[in-house]
C-alpha positions as CSV (number, residue, x, y, z in Angstrom):
1,M,118.3,95.4,78.3
2,S,115.8,93.4,76.3
3,G,116.4,93.6,72.6
4,L,119.7,95.4,72.9
5,T,122.7,93.7,71.3
6,R,126.3,94.4,72.2
7,R,126.6,96.4,69.0
8,G,123.6,98.5,70.0
9,L,125.0,99.0,73.5
10,L,128.3,100.2,72.1
11,R,126.6,102.6,69.7
12,A,124.4,103.9,72.5
13,S,127.4,104.4,74.8
14,A,129.4,106.5,72.3
15,G,129.5,110.1,73.2
16,V,127.4,109.9,76.3
17,G,128.4,112.5,79.0
18,V,126.9,113.6,82.3
19,V,128.2,115.9,84.9
20,A,128.0,114.2,88.3
21,P,128.3,116.9,91.0
22,F,127.0,114.9,94.0
23,A,129.4,115.0,97.0
24,S,129.0,111.6,98.6
25,L,127.2,108.3,98.5
26,A,124.8,107.4,101.3
27,A,125.5,103.9,102.6
28,P,124.1,101.7,105.3
29,A,126.1,100.6,108.3
30,F,128.0,97.3,108.2
31,A,129.3,95.2,111.1
32,D,132.8,95.9,112.4
33,P,134.6,92.5,111.8
34,T,136.3,92.9,115.2
35,E,132.9,92.9,116.9
36,L,131.1,90.0,115.2
37,T,128.4,88.1,116.9
38,D,126.6,84.9,115.9
39,L,124.1,87.2,114.0
40,D,126.8,88.8,111.8
41,I,128.3,87.7,108.5
42,A,132.0,87.0,108.7
43,L,133.6,88.5,105.6
44,P,137.1,87.4,104.4
45,P,139.6,90.1,105.0
46,A,140.1,92.2,101.8
47,T,143.7,92.5,100.4
48,D,145.1,93.6,97.1
49,A,144.5,90.1,95.9
50,V,141.2,89.0,94.3
51,T,139.8,86.6,96.9
52,P,136.8,84.2,96.2
53,F,133.9,84.9,98.5
54,R,131.1,82.4,99.4
55,L,128.1,83.7,101.2
56,N,126.7,81.9,104.2
57,V,124.4,84.0,106.4
58,P,124.2,82.4,109.9
59,E,120.9,80.7,110.6
60,A,120.7,82.6,113.9
61,A,120.5,85.9,111.9
62,L,117.6,84.5,109.9
63,I,115.8,83.3,113.0
64,D,116.3,86.8,114.6
65,L,114.9,88.5,111.5
66,R,111.8,86.4,111.6
67,R,111.4,87.1,115.3
68,R,111.6,90.8,114.7
69,L,109.2,90.7,111.8
70,A,106.7,88.7,113.8
71,A,107.0,91.3,116.7
72,T,106.1,94.2,114.4
73,R,103.9,96.8,116.2
74,W,101.5,98.1,113.5
75,P,100.2,101.7,113.4
76,E,96.6,102.6,112.9
77,R,95.2,102.4,109.4
78,E,95.4,105.5,107.1
79,T,92.3,107.7,106.8
80,V,92.1,107.6,103.0
81,T,91.5,104.8,100.5
82,D,94.5,105.6,98.3
83,A,98.3,106.0,98.9
84,S,98.2,109.8,99.3
85,Q,99.2,109.4,102.9
86,G,102.0,107.0,102.2
87,A,102.4,103.3,102.1
88,Q,99.0,101.7,102.9
89,L,98.9,99.5,106.0
90,D,97.3,96.5,104.3
91,R,100.0,96.4,101.6
92,V,102.8,96.7,104.1
93,R,101.3,94.0,106.2
94,K,101.1,91.7,103.2
95,L,104.7,92.4,102.4
96,V,105.9,91.6,105.9
97,H,103.8,88.4,105.9
98,H,105.4,87.3,102.7
99,W,108.8,88.2,104.0
100,L,108.1,86.2,107.2
101,T,106.4,83.1,105.8
102,K,107.3,82.7,102.1
103,Y,110.6,84.5,101.2
104,D,113.4,82.0,100.8
105,W,116.7,83.7,101.6
106,R,118.7,80.5,101.1
107,R,117.4,80.3,97.5
108,L,118.8,83.7,96.8
109,E,122.0,82.9,98.7
110,A,122.5,79.8,96.6
111,R,121.9,81.8,93.4
112,L,124.5,84.4,94.4
113,N,127.0,81.7,95.2
114,S,126.4,80.2,91.8
115,F,128.1,83.2,90.3
116,G,131.7,84.1,90.9
117,Q,131.8,86.3,94.0
118,F,135.0,88.0,95.2
119,R,136.4,90.6,97.5
120,T,139.4,92.8,97.0
121,K,140.8,96.0,98.6
122,L,140.5,99.2,96.5
123,D,141.8,102.4,97.8
124,G,141.9,100.9,101.3
125,L,138.3,99.6,101.3
126,G,137.2,96.0,100.9
127,I,134.9,95.8,97.8
128,H,132.6,92.8,97.0
129,F,131.8,92.0,93.4
130,L,130.5,89.4,91.0
131,H,132.7,88.4,88.1
132,V,131.4,86.1,85.4
133,R,133.4,85.6,82.3
134,S,131.9,84.6,79.0
135,K,132.9,81.4,77.3
136,H,132.8,83.2,74.0
137,Q,136.0,84.5,72.4
138,N,136.3,88.3,72.0
139,A,133.6,89.0,74.7
140,I,133.8,92.6,75.8
141,P,134.3,93.4,79.6
142,L,131.2,95.2,80.9
143,L,131.1,96.9,84.3
144,L,127.6,97.2,85.8
145,T,126.9,99.4,88.8
146,H,123.7,99.2,90.9
147,G,121.8,102.1,92.5
148,W,120.2,103.0,95.8
149,P,118.5,101.3,97.5
150,G,119.8,98.4,95.6
151,S,122.5,95.7,95.2
152,V,124.1,93.4,92.7
153,V,120.8,91.4,92.8
154,E,119.4,94.0,90.4
155,F,121.6,92.4,87.6
156,L,121.2,88.7,88.3
157,N,118.6,88.1,85.6
158,V,120.8,89.7,82.8
159,I,124.1,88.0,83.6
160,G,123.2,84.9,81.6
161,P,122.0,86.7,78.5
162,L,125.0,89.0,78.6
163,T,127.7,86.3,79.1
164,D,126.0,83.6,77.0
165,P,123.8,85.4,74.4
166,V,123.6,82.3,72.1
167,A,121.7,80.4,74.8
168,F,119.1,83.2,74.7
169,G,118.8,83.6,71.0
170,G,121.6,86.0,70.5
171,Q,125.0,85.8,68.7
172,T,128.5,85.2,69.9
173,E,129.5,88.7,69.0
174,D,127.0,90.0,71.6
175,A,128.9,88.5,74.5
176,F,130.3,90.2,77.5
177,H,132.5,89.4,80.5
178,V,130.4,90.9,83.4
179,V,131.8,92.6,86.5
180,V,129.2,93.8,89.1
181,P,130.6,95.5,92.2
182,S,128.8,96.4,95.4
183,L,129.0,100.1,96.1
184,P,131.0,101.1,99.2
185,G,128.9,100.3,102.3
186,Y,126.4,98.2,100.3
187,G,125.9,94.4,100.2
188,F,129.2,92.8,101.2
189,S,131.5,95.7,100.5
190,D,133.0,97.3,103.6
191,K,131.6,100.5,105.0
192,P,133.9,103.5,104.8
193,S,135.2,104.5,108.3
194,S,135.7,108.2,107.3
195,P,134.2,110.7,104.8
196,G,135.5,111.0,101.3
197,W,134.0,108.1,99.3
198,N,132.3,110.3,96.8
199,V,131.4,109.4,93.2
200,T,134.9,110.4,91.9
201,R,136.7,108.1,94.4
202,T,134.3,105.3,93.6
203,A,134.7,105.7,89.9
204,N,138.5,105.6,90.3
205,A,138.2,102.5,92.4
206,W,136.1,100.9,89.7
207,A,138.7,101.7,87.1
208,E,141.4,100.1,89.3
209,L,139.1,97.0,89.7
210,M,139.0,96.5,85.9
211,R,142.7,96.9,85.7
212,R,143.2,94.4,88.5
213,L,141.1,91.9,86.7
214,G,143.3,92.3,83.6
215,Y,140.8,94.2,81.4
216,R,142.6,96.8,79.2
217,R,139.4,97.8,77.4
218,F,135.9,97.9,78.9
219,I,132.5,99.6,78.8
220,A,130.3,100.6,81.8
221,Q,126.6,100.8,82.5
222,G,124.6,102.1,85.5
223,G,121.4,103.5,86.7
224,D,120.4,105.6,89.7
225,W,123.5,106.1,91.9
226,G,125.2,103.6,89.5
227,G,124.4,106.0,86.7
228,V,126.0,108.8,88.6
229,V,129.2,106.7,89.2
230,T,129.2,105.5,85.6
231,A,128.9,109.1,84.3
232,E,131.8,110.1,86.6
233,L,133.8,107.3,85.0
234,A,133.3,109.0,81.6
235,K,134.3,112.3,83.1
236,I,137.6,111.1,84.5
237,K,138.3,109.1,81.4
238,P,140.4,106.2,82.8
239,A,142.6,104.3,80.4
240,G,140.6,101.5,78.7
241,L,137.1,102.9,79.1
242,A,135.5,102.7,75.6
243,G,132.0,104.0,76.4
244,I,129.2,104.1,78.9
245,H,125.4,103.4,78.8
246,L,123.0,105.0,81.3
247,N,119.4,104.4,82.4
248,F,119.6,107.4,84.7
249,F,120.6,110.7,83.1
250,S,121.1,113.9,85.1
251,T,122.1,117.4,84.0
252,F,122.5,120.4,86.2
253,T,122.7,124.0,85.0
254,P,125.7,125.8,86.5
255,P,125.3,129.2,88.1
256,I,125.5,132.1,85.7
257,G,127.5,135.0,87.1
258,D,127.0,136.6,90.5
259,P,123.6,136.4,92.3
260,P,121.4,139.5,91.7
261,T,121.6,142.4,94.1
262,K,118.6,143.7,96.1
263,E,118.3,146.6,93.6
264,E,118.3,144.2,90.7
265,L,115.5,142.1,92.3
């Protein structure tokens, strides 16, 4: 969002519309809180209240991850010198080596905890989100939705410039209150236990989240699956949604009439 002021974002969001026909959101599994082990993250039970959430991954889980990375059984090298056969072995081994020896999870954990993290129950499902209010008067609430495979981490670098633009060379009128939810089944949101969490249901949950936080007028932004959910928000037109901004734009041509017969073919 470099170089884009709040006024520019509002102008860009006006009149944007996308049909989002996708049936469901793919989501990774998440531990059943009734079957937690010392490797699992204990999440606070989600209720209709907005509950502060502080992340603390068990050290045993990090030790287990490093053990599994170190025990990787590598395949043979590809037979070409480029990536035409997929991810190259040397590159993947370097990635795993970095993950095993240099990546600092506790640093990211502390950074996430430096923002306001919360959980609340929306349409029966516990949803995790970041909520960072601007200190500037008249800041506009902004809902940011990540994609797949992704998480709220995608937005950490823009929370500061969005909530405190003056500190980054902007103006007070460019300020936003930022809300960044984790999609169902992602991050520290609960995994749905039954089908039905499609983009429409997710968009309605996001609208309820903004109402629950007391925001009567807001704008929304998203890319990838977040773009699909954000476009669906525009489609259902919840009260208070003033506009959307997408960095993932999809259009689909609807079928025209009946399929051709054999004679017509």
